[in-house]
ZAVOTI-145883 format. One record per residue (C-alpha): residue number from 0; residue in three letters; x negated, y negated, z. Coordinates in steps of 0.25 Angstrom, whole numbers, plus 5000, padded with zeros to 4 digits. Layout:
<sites>
<site pos="NUM" code="ala" px="X" py="Y" pz="Z"/>
...
</sites>
This chain:
<sites>
<site pos="0" code="met" px="4915" py="4989" pz="5007"/>
<site pos="1" code="ser" px="4917" py="5003" pz="5011"/>
<site pos="2" code="phe" px="4916" py="5008" pz="5026"/>
<site pos="3" code="leu" px="4910" py="5023" pz="5024"/>
<site pos="4" code="ser" px="4916" py="5034" pz="5032"/>
<site pos="5" code="ala" px="4913" py="5048" pz="5033"/>
<site pos="6" code="ser" px="4918" py="5061" pz="5039"/>
<site pos="7" code="lys" px="4907" py="5068" pz="5047"/>
<site pos="8" code="thr" px="4907" py="5081" pz="5039"/>
<site pos="9" code="gly" px="4908" py="5075" pz="5025"/>
<site pos="10" code="val" px="4922" py="5082" pz="5023"/>
<site pos="11" code="ala" px="4929" py="5073" pz="5012"/>
<site pos="12" code="gly" px="4944" py="5073" pz="5010"/>
<site pos="13" code="glu" px="4957" py="5064" pz="5012"/>
<site pos="14" code="ala" px="4972" py="5064" pz="5016"/>
<site pos="15" code="val" px="4982" py="5056" pz="5008"/>
<site pos="16" code="phe" px="4995" py="5051" pz="5014"/>
<site pos="17" code="thr" px="5005" py="5045" pz="5004"/>
<site pos="18" code="thr" px="5018" py="5050" pz="5010"/>
<site pos="19" code="pro" px="5024" py="5040" pz="5020"/>
<site pos="20" code="gly" px="5025" py="5045" pz="5034"/>
<site pos="21" code="thr" px="5017" py="5049" pz="5046"/>
<site pos="22" code="phe" px="5007" py="5060" pz="5045"/>
<site pos="23" code="ser" px="4997" py="5068" pz="5055"/>
<site pos="24" code="tyr" px="4984" py="5070" pz="5048"/>
<site pos="25" code="thr" px="4973" py="5080" pz="5053"/>
<site pos="26" code="ile" px="4959" py="5076" pz="5051"/>
<site pos="27" code="pro" px="4951" py="5087" pz="5044"/>
<site pos="28" code="asp" px="4940" py="5095" pz="5051"/>
<site pos="29" code="gly" px="4927" py="5088" pz="5050"/>
<site pos="30" code="val" px="4932" py="5074" pz="5047"/>
<site pos="31" code="glu" px="4929" py="5063" pz="5058"/>
<site pos="32" code="ser" px="4931" py="5051" pz="5049"/>
<site pos="33" code="ile" px="4941" py="5046" pz="5039"/>
<site pos="34" code="ser" px="4945" py="5034" pz="5031"/>
<site pos="35" code="val" px="4959" py="5030" pz="5028"/>
<site pos="36" code="val" px="4967" py="5020" pz="5019"/>
<site pos="37" code="ala" px="4981" py="5017" pz="5022"/>
<site pos="38" code="val" px="4992" py="5009" pz="5013"/>
<site pos="39" code="gly" px="5005" py="5004" pz="5019"/>
<site pos="40" code="gly" px="5018" py="5005" pz="5012"/>
<site pos="41" code="gly" px="5023" py="4994" pz="5003"/>
<site pos="42" code="gly" px="5036" py="4986" pz="5007"/>
<site pos="43" code="ala" px="5049" py="4988" pz="5000"/>
<site pos="44" code="ser" px="5057" py="4977" pz="4994"/>
<site pos="45" code="arg" px="5068" py="4970" pz="5002"/>
<site pos="46" code="leu" px="5082" py="4968" pz="4997"/>
<site pos="47" code="asp" px="5086" py="4954" pz="5003"/>
<site pos="48" code="gly" px="5084" py="4944" pz="4992"/>
<site pos="49" code="ser" px="5091" py="4931" pz="4995"/>
<site pos="50" code="gly" px="5095" py="4928" pz="4981"/>
<site pos="51" code="asn" px="5087" py="4915" pz="4981"/>
<site pos="52" code="gly" px="5079" py="4911" pz="4969"/>
<site pos="53" code="ser" px="5081" py="4913" pz="4954"/>
<site pos="54" code="asn" px="5076" py="4927" pz="4955"/>
<site pos="55" code="pro" px="5079" py="4933" pz="4969"/>
<site pos="56" code="arg" px="5074" py="4946" pz="4972"/>
<site pos="57" code="asn" px="5071" py="4955" pz="4984"/>
<site pos="58" code="ala" px="5059" py="4955" pz="4993"/>
<site pos="59" code="asn" px="5046" py="4963" pz="4990"/>
<site pos="60" code="gly" px="5038" py="4972" pz="4998"/>
<site pos="61" code="gly" px="5023" py="4970" pz="5003"/>
<site pos="62" code="gly" px="5012" py="4979" pz="5000"/>
<site pos="63" code="gly" px="5006" py="4989" pz="5010"/>
<site pos="64" code="gly" px="4992" py="4987" pz="5016"/>
<site pos="65" code="leu" px="4980" py="4996" pz="5014"/>
<site pos="66" code="gly" px="4970" py="4999" pz="5025"/>
<site pos="67" code="trp" px="4958" py="5008" pz="5025"/>
<site pos="68" code="lys" px="4948" py="5012" pz="5036"/>
<site pos="69" code="asn" px="4936" py="5021" pz="5036"/>
<site pos="70" code="asn" px="4928" py="5029" pz="5046"/>
<site pos="71" code="ile" px="4940" py="5032" pz="5055"/>
<site pos="72" code="pro" px="4935" py="5042" pz="5065"/>
<site pos="73" code="val" px="4944" py="5055" pz="5066"/>
<site pos="74" code="gln" px="4944" py="5068" pz="5073"/>
<site pos="75" code="pro" px="4944" py="5081" pz="5064"/>
<site pos="76" code="gly" px="4957" py="5088" pz="5066"/>
<site pos="77" code="gly" px="4963" py="5075" pz="5072"/>
<site pos="78" code="val" px="4977" py="5072" pz="5068"/>
<site pos="79" code="tyr" px="4980" py="5057" pz="5064"/>
<site pos="80" code="thr" px="4993" py="5050" pz="5060"/>
<site pos="81" code="val" px="4994" py="5045" pz="5046"/>
<site pos="82" code="val" px="5006" py="5036" pz="5042"/>
<site pos="83" code="val" px="5009" py="5032" pz="5028"/>
<site pos="84" code="gly" px="5019" py="5020" pz="5027"/>
<site pos="85" code="lys" px="5030" py="5021" pz="5016"/>
<site pos="86" code="gly" px="5033" py="5010" pz="5007"/>
<site pos="87" code="gly" px="5046" py="5002" pz="5010"/>
<site pos="88" code="thr" px="5057" py="5010" pz="5004"/>
<site pos="89" code="ser" px="5070" py="5002" pz="5008"/>
<site pos="90" code="asp" px="5075" py="4988" pz="5008"/>
<site pos="91" code="gly" px="5064" py="4979" pz="5015"/>
<site pos="92" code="glu" px="5056" py="4991" pz="5021"/>
<site pos="93" code="asp" px="5042" py="4988" pz="5024"/>
<site pos="94" code="gly" px="5031" py="4997" pz="5020"/>
<site pos="95" code="gly" px="5026" py="5007" pz="5031"/>
<site pos="96" code="asp" px="5012" py="5007" pz="5037"/>
<site pos="97" code="ser" px="5001" py="5017" pz="5033"/>
<site pos="98" code="tyr" px="4990" py="5021" pz="5043"/>
<site pos="99" code="phe" px="4981" py="5032" pz="5049"/>
<site pos="100" code="asp" px="4981" py="5034" pz="5064"/>
<site pos="101" code="ser" px="4986" py="5020" pz="5067"/>
<site pos="102" code="ile" px="4989" py="5007" pz="5060"/>
<site pos="103" code="asn" px="4977" py="5002" pz="5068"/>
<site pos="104" code="glu" px="4968" py="5012" pz="5062"/>
<site pos="105" code="val" px="4970" py="5010" pz="5047"/>
<site pos="106" code="ala" px="4983" py="5006" pz="5040"/>
<site pos="107" code="gly" px="4990" py="5000" pz="5028"/>
<site pos="108" code="leu" px="5003" py="4993" pz="5033"/>
<site pos="109" code="gly" px="5016" py="4992" pz="5025"/>
<site pos="110" code="gly" px="5020" py="4980" pz="5017"/>
<site pos="111" code="glu" px="5032" py="4973" pz="5022"/>
<site pos="112" code="ser" px="5046" py="4970" pz="5015"/>
<site pos="113" code="ala" px="5050" py="4956" pz="5020"/>
<site pos="114" code="pro" px="5063" py="4949" pz="5018"/>
<site pos="115" code="phe" px="5066" py="4941" pz="5005"/>
<site pos="116" code="asp" px="5059" py="4928" pz="5003"/>
<site pos="117" code="thr" px="5048" py="4933" pz="5013"/>
<site pos="118" code="gln" px="5035" py="4939" pz="5007"/>
<site pos="119" code="ser" px="5033" py="4954" pz="5011"/>
<site pos="120" code="pro" px="5019" py="4955" pz="5018"/>
<site pos="121" code="gly" px="5010" py="4967" pz="5014"/>
<site pos="122" code="gly" px="5005" py="4977" pz="5024"/>
<site pos="123" code="ser" px="4992" py="4975" pz="5031"/>
<site pos="124" code="phe" px="4981" py="4985" pz="5035"/>
<site pos="125" code="thr" px="4971" py="4990" pz="5045"/>
<site pos="126" code="gly" px="4958" py="4997" pz="5043"/>
<site pos="127" code="asp" px="4944" py="4994" pz="5038"/>
<site pos="128" code="gly" px="4950" py="4987" pz="5025"/>
<site pos="129" code="gly" px="4962" py="4986" pz="5016"/>
<site pos="130" code="gly" px="4972" py="4976" pz="5012"/>
<site pos="131" code="ser" px="4986" py="4971" pz="5015"/>
<site pos="132" code="gly" px="4997" py="4973" pz="5006"/>
<site pos="133" code="gly" px="5002" py="4962" pz="4997"/>
<site pos="134" code="thr" px="5013" py="4952" pz="5001"/>
<site pos="135" code="ala" px="5025" py="4954" pz="4993"/>
<site pos="136" code="gly" px="5033" py="4942" pz="4988"/>
<site pos="137" code="ser" px="5047" py="4938" pz="4993"/>
<site pos="138" code="gly" px="5059" py="4940" pz="4985"/>
<site pos="139" code="asn" px="5057" py="4928" pz="4976"/>
<site pos="140" code="asp" px="5042" py="4928" pz="4975"/>
<site pos="141" code="asn" px="5036" py="4932" pz="4961"/>
<site pos="142" code="val" px="5029" py="4944" pz="4968"/>
<site pos="143" code="gly" px="5033" py="4958" pz="4970"/>
<site pos="144" code="gly" px="5029" py="4969" pz="4980"/>
<site pos="145" code="gly" px="5015" py="4967" pz="4987"/>
<site pos="146" code="gly" px="5003" py="4976" pz="4983"/>
<site pos="147" code="ala" px="4997" py="4986" pz="4993"/>
<site pos="148" code="gly" px="4984" py="4982" pz="5000"/>
<site pos="149" code="gly" px="4971" py="4985" pz="4995"/>
<site pos="150" code="tyr" px="4958" py="4991" pz="5000"/>
<site pos="151" code="ser" px="4951" py="4977" pz="5001"/>
<site pos="152" code="gly" px="4963" py="4967" pz="4998"/>
<site pos="153" code="asp" px="4977" py="4964" pz="4999"/>
<site pos="154" code="gly" px="4988" py="4969" pz="4990"/>
<site pos="155" code="gly" px="4994" py="4959" pz="4980"/>
<site pos="156" code="gly" px="5006" py="4951" pz="4983"/>
<site pos="157" code="met" px="5010" py="4936" pz="4986"/>
<site pos="158" code="asn" px="4998" py="4926" pz="4984"/>
<site pos="159" code="thr" px="4989" py="4937" pz="4978"/>
<site pos="160" code="ser" px="4985" py="4938" pz="4963"/>
<site pos="161" code="ser" px="4979" py="4952" pz="4964"/>
<site pos="162" code="ser" px="4980" py="4964" pz="4973"/>
<site pos="163" code="gly" px="4966" py="4963" pz="4979"/>
<site pos="164" code="gly" px="4963" py="4978" pz="4979"/>
<site pos="165" code="ala" px="4978" py="4982" pz="4982"/>
<site pos="166" code="gly" px="4991" py="4984" pz="4974"/>
<site pos="167" code="gly" px="4995" py="4973" pz="4965"/>
<site pos="168" code="his" px="5008" py="4965" pz="4969"/>
<site pos="169" code="gly" px="5021" py="4967" pz="4961"/>
<site pos="170" code="gly" px="5025" py="4957" pz="4951"/>
<site pos="171" code="ala" px="5038" py="4951" pz="4951"/>
<site pos="172" code="asp" px="5047" py="4944" pz="4940"/>
<site pos="173" code="gly" px="5062" py="4939" pz="4941"/>
<site pos="174" code="asn" px="5070" py="4946" pz="4951"/>
<site pos="175" code="val" px="5062" py="4958" pz="4954"/>
<site pos="176" code="ala" px="5047" py="4962" pz="4959"/>
<site pos="177" code="ala" px="5038" py="4973" pz="4957"/>
<site pos="178" code="gly" px="5031" py="4982" pz="4967"/>
<site pos="179" code="gly" px="5017" py="4980" pz="4972"/>
<site pos="180" code="gly" px="5006" py="4989" pz="4969"/>
<site pos="181" code="gly" px="5001" py="5000" pz="4978"/>
<site pos="182" code="val" px="4986" py="5004" pz="4982"/>
<site pos="183" code="gly" px="4979" py="5017" pz="4981"/>
<site pos="184" code="ile" px="4973" py="5025" pz="4992"/>
<site pos="185" code="phe" px="4960" py="5030" pz="4985"/>
<site pos="186" code="gly" px="4951" py="5018" pz="4988"/>
<site pos="187" code="glu" px="4950" py="5004" pz="4983"/>
<site pos="188" code="gly" px="4951" py="5002" pz="4968"/>
<site pos="189" code="thr" px="4957" py="4992" pz="4958"/>
<site pos="190" code="thr" px="4966" py="4981" pz="4962"/>
<site pos="191" code="gly" px="4980" py="4982" pz="4958"/>
<site pos="192" code="asn" px="4984" py="4974" pz="4946"/>
<site pos="193" code="asp" px="4992" py="4962" pz="4949"/>
<site pos="194" code="phe" px="5003" py="4961" pz="4939"/>
<site pos="195" code="asn" px="5008" py="4948" pz="4945"/>
<site pos="196" code="gly" px="5021" py="4946" pz="4938"/>
<site pos="197" code="gly" px="5032" py="4952" pz="4930"/>
<site pos="198" code="gln" px="5038" py="4964" pz="4936"/>
<site pos="199" code="ser" px="5026" py="4974" pz="4936"/>
<site pos="200" code="gly" px="5022" py="4981" pz="4949"/>
<site pos="201" code="gly" px="5009" py="4977" pz="4956"/>
<site pos="202" code="gly" px="4997" py="4986" pz="4952"/>
<site pos="203" code="gly" px="4992" py="4996" pz="4962"/>
<site pos="204" code="gly" px="4978" py="4994" pz="4968"/>
<site pos="205" code="ser" px="4967" py="5005" pz="4970"/>
<site pos="206" code="gly" px="4975" py="5015" pz="4963"/>
<site pos="207" code="gly" px="4989" py="5012" pz="4969"/>
<site pos="208" code="ser" px="5002" py="5012" pz="4962"/>
<site pos="209" code="asp" px="5007" py="5000" pz="4955"/>
<site pos="210" code="gly" px="5020" py="4993" pz="4960"/>
<site pos="211" code="glu" px="5033" py="4997" pz="4953"/>
<site pos="212" code="asp" px="5037" py="4987" pz="4942"/>
<site pos="213" code="ala" px="5050" py="4979" pz="4944"/>
<site pos="214" code="ile" px="5062" py="4981" pz="4935"/>
<site pos="215" code="ser" px="5066" py="4968" pz="4929"/>
<site pos="216" code="asp" px="5078" py="4962" pz="4936"/>
<site pos="217" code="thr" px="5081" py="4976" pz="4943"/>
<site pos="218" code="glu" px="5072" py="4980" pz="4954"/>
<site pos="219" code="gly" px="5058" py="4978" pz="4960"/>
<site pos="220" code="gly" px="5047" py="4988" pz="4961"/>
<site pos="221" code="asp" px="5042" py="4998" pz="4971"/>
<site pos="222" code="gly" px="5028" py="4996" pz="4977"/>
<site pos="223" code="gly" px="5016" py="5005" pz="4972"/>
<site pos="224" code="ala" px="5010" py="5015" pz="4980"/>
<site pos="225" code="phe" px="5003" py="5013" pz="4989"/>
<site pos="226" code="gly" px="5008" py="5001" pz="4997"/>
<site pos="227" code="gly" px="5015" py="4992" pz="4986"/>
<site pos="228" code="gly" px="5026" py="4983" pz="4990"/>
<site pos="229" code="ala" px="5040" py="4984" pz="4983"/>
<site pos="230" code="gly" px="5045" py="4973" pz="4974"/>
<site pos="231" code="gly" px="5059" py="4967" pz="4976"/>
<site pos="232" code="asp" px="5071" py="4967" pz="4966"/>
<site pos="233" code="asp" px="5081" py="4958" pz="4962"/>
<site pos="234" code="gln" px="5090" py="4954" pz="4973"/>
<site pos="235" code="ala" px="5103" py="4959" pz="4967"/>
<site pos="236" code="asn" px="5097" py="4973" pz="4964"/>
<site pos="237" code="lys" px="5094" py="4977" pz="4979"/>
<site pos="238" code="ile" px="5084" py="4988" pz="4975"/>
<site pos="239" code="ser" px="5073" py="4990" pz="4986"/>
<site pos="240" code="lys" px="5060" py="4994" pz="4981"/>
<site pos="241" code="asp" px="5050" py="5003" pz="4988"/>
<site pos="242" code="gly" px="5036" py="4999" pz="4993"/>
<site pos="243" code="gly" px="5024" py="5009" pz="4990"/>
<site pos="244" code="ser" px="5021" py="5019" pz="5000"/>
<site pos="245" code="gly" px="5009" py="5019" pz="5009"/>
<site pos="246" code="ala" px="4997" py="5029" pz="5010"/>
<site pos="247" code="val" px="4986" py="5034" pz="5019"/>
<site pos="248" code="arg" px="4973" py="5041" pz="5014"/>
<site pos="249" code="ile" px="4963" py="5047" pz="5023"/>
<site pos="250" code="ile" px="4949" py="5051" pz="5018"/>
<site pos="251" code="phe" px="4936" py="5057" pz="5024"/>
<site pos="252" code="gly" px="4923" py="5061" pz="5019"/>
<site pos="253" code="glu" px="4909" py="5055" pz="5020"/>
<site pos="254" code="asp" px="4907" py="5041" pz="5014"/>
<site pos="255" code="arg" px="4921" py="5039" pz="5010"/>
<site pos="256" code="ala" px="4928" py="5026" pz="5014"/>
<site pos="257" code="phe" px="4938" py="5016" pz="5009"/>
<site pos="258" code="pro" px="4939" py="5007" pz="5001"/>
<site pos="259" code="asp" px="4931" py="5014" pz="4990"/>
<site pos="260" code="thr" px="4920" py="5024" pz="4995"/>
<site pos="261" code="asp" px="4923" py="5038" pz="4990"/>
<site pos="262" code="val" px="4938" py="5036" pz="4993"/>
<site pos="263" code="asp" px="4943" py="5043" pz="4980"/>
<site pos="264" code="gln" px="4950" py="5056" pz="4981"/>
<site pos="265" code="ala" px="4939" py="5064" pz="4974"/>
<site pos="266" code="ser" px="4930" py="5061" pz="4986"/>
<site pos="267" code="ser" px="4940" py="5069" pz="4995"/>
<site pos="268" code="glu" px="4934" py="5081" pz="4988"/>
<site pos="269" code="gly" px="4948" py="5087" pz="4986"/>
<site pos="270" code="asn" px="4951" py="5087" pz="5001"/>
<site pos="271" code="ile" px="4964" py="5079" pz="5000"/>
<site pos="272" code="gln" px="4977" py="5080" pz="5009"/>
<site pos="273" code="asn" px="4990" py="5073" pz="5004"/>
<site pos="274" code="phe" px="5001" py="5069" pz="5013"/>
</sites>
């Protein structure tokens, strides 16, 4: 179900934030209402494998959450904070949170990177709707990085057989694990393919990027953009893999609303800002 939002003047446009960091966004003239989707960064893999089990490997990263909210009142010319969380890029680093104005307004929270033999939770969300990131397997589970959350369901990961509208989880085989799939920011679409085995990365949902495949007996895979969790590698190789970065997208215009009402980029009528 869509919750319709409209700017008072009918001006249509958008702002897309895909570079990690903190930004100041000025609301265009005539715009009094916006809709926002935010995706948190995916967690990195963690290099603390214990060496237990027949195929020891390092821990995987959880997927970033996705939250969306419509009909947010704003002031024309007002300046608001936008934060884009980065994917975990070093050993055991959690994904960063992404949000508009505050985490309590609308946000996708970053996926975690838990210690070996502990499952890494995906990030949660705030807003009118969305989905939590998929929980990644521990070092010896047969599951890779968690998938990003979806517009109406959680990302793939432990105890899930599909991505439920989000990024598919990464497959795993032998000593290494693949990255989880990311999720797109242009509205709800097709669920990510759940490769569910081997060393193939999880499929991206709603136009997001697939997770990176693992390299047999060498290293795991990076998480897909946006929000996919990283897959761990063989304990001996000690190669940390990165989670997918986060993103925030703001749209405005009459009767445009997440998850799927005129949220495509063509409906912004060429009025697009990229950050």
